[in-house]
Steps between C-alpha positions, in 0.01 A plus 500: 500500500163328487655205321778478758251492785296235327808279456603556863154405615508172312756331723322250730671464833676833455236766435342670687703329779759228521323174587775240476540374857212338685460352846788254452767771530384649835471143631853417387641820645331435833607134533852576376527788747383286791747223405772764502385611844532146639853470359606832652348428842639144525846631408483788747396262776839329467715804423359697793534199733125480551482131418357421843252789519403461132527121495195444276607779264856367465411131465157488341483830312683366189233230470256771392729626224484225242117453499446876483747538216365196314146644501631846411702373207196302392303824482783660306495206258126547449563859399758414234373536145747242363521244777715250310772765475547538875839326476634799305529695825794272584678493165653842558563760770434861408645749748257775400187285527318484838317187380829329425629588846178378657506168316849419631419625851201265508735215408704570818207513740435123510861400582517773768183374669599132464842568650339649807260206528803265496651696787187470713305196379198398702399133537272530199764656277761244607271214399427667164873555438579135578225378266614704199695327220799725577437485875847359571663804342268736692576316825874556445431865420292522815799384707702793365215752517542622861843636414339700222215636714609864506611513133163348404322757719688781327411353163135486603499866595674605177285284271183590688571874486583473130174313431292744705650809335479339154120472529491881512775559243308279259241779486726801543697408188197597286587865443191559288275439807535809722362327811748214474799708400630539856791345691281498811304197381790262566544576873122542538434148373789356707360658819153370413635149435681491836186634666288226343745228607511639854118508508476132401767410758303697756209262436695172475794522743426279805700710753310808628828689536579443134150607400550825690840552335347449156218741587756768599696442183180516294409838651844632406460373143151648475636838612768470233236416239301808599816712467579362154140555384515858621827555314352345187198730508723800573728410208204467265313809624809723457606352165411595144148499362506127433611419855233733642238322289619172651475641853148622423391138458535470878403857590143519381533272198356153438744319731460733797267277703696180433832666587398682818249247637646162403871576491564784746235465770400133498836364382740719699354738757236279668719187535792715621279646775361159596847338519644794694223457756555124505875513567437753781251250650201733462312259275530131423698373203259389228523395137314811380800731481725253308213416263447871431874536430490214249187643332666843491810352335288353223299825467820709478632307204159479328446876528854584383481258205153603382540874560843492336342371180259792502770764561656601168693763316273739316537795269603318184 
């Protein structure tokens, strides 16, 4: 037994805790989730006939998607051990692999966002389209785009929801990590991504009515996040010994302060209270609540990723 323990302890990056994923993965999950949120919100603005009330969301929201995803995928690329082999993700499609699903979903995000930009090009985008080498083709596509507005909106919602949920499924597929082995992570990360997108729109939309609408939507998403976090803790706390050990990381363990202070109170509860007071005209709208939401979205993923690498199966 002593020899077995000595061999087990000689695995760098695995023992005593898994230490494979660094800051790049939480950053990628956050940026990918927010890009998903912009896709969902821009699509819903059209499908729910809120194009006038959510004008900035419908027309300019997709402009946020490609830069966010480009930086996020850059972080993912930094994390790859064999960077020259990145093309292998697209040489096959494996139904049982969340990473394979995610790779192909990411490939659909750009066309979905670009299609929406073609439907609602601003003066700046129209000049860029005309200056591109294939600008003539894009101009012809732009002439057809208004007829495809609602199908494109539906595609945005579907692709955005798939991307947002995938960022949670990417973790939940690791059955050997008790904290991550939960179907709740998918909808939790989707709600957080939509919340982050709504928070940024709350700060950037020029119309005060749209800012109030995004604040209301953000409060709803924050409440949903709180519900999912509660269900996750309940699932872990009532599970087997390994799940209870994972829950203990947040209930008196080393990640208690980060989880409750940064994620729950500063990232969810406090901004939800501020935005509720703002939309009821009791306080002025400020950037503090949206900034806290964005910081909380990053903290959520960092805590889940780092704590999940500490949680492990024991008893072998």
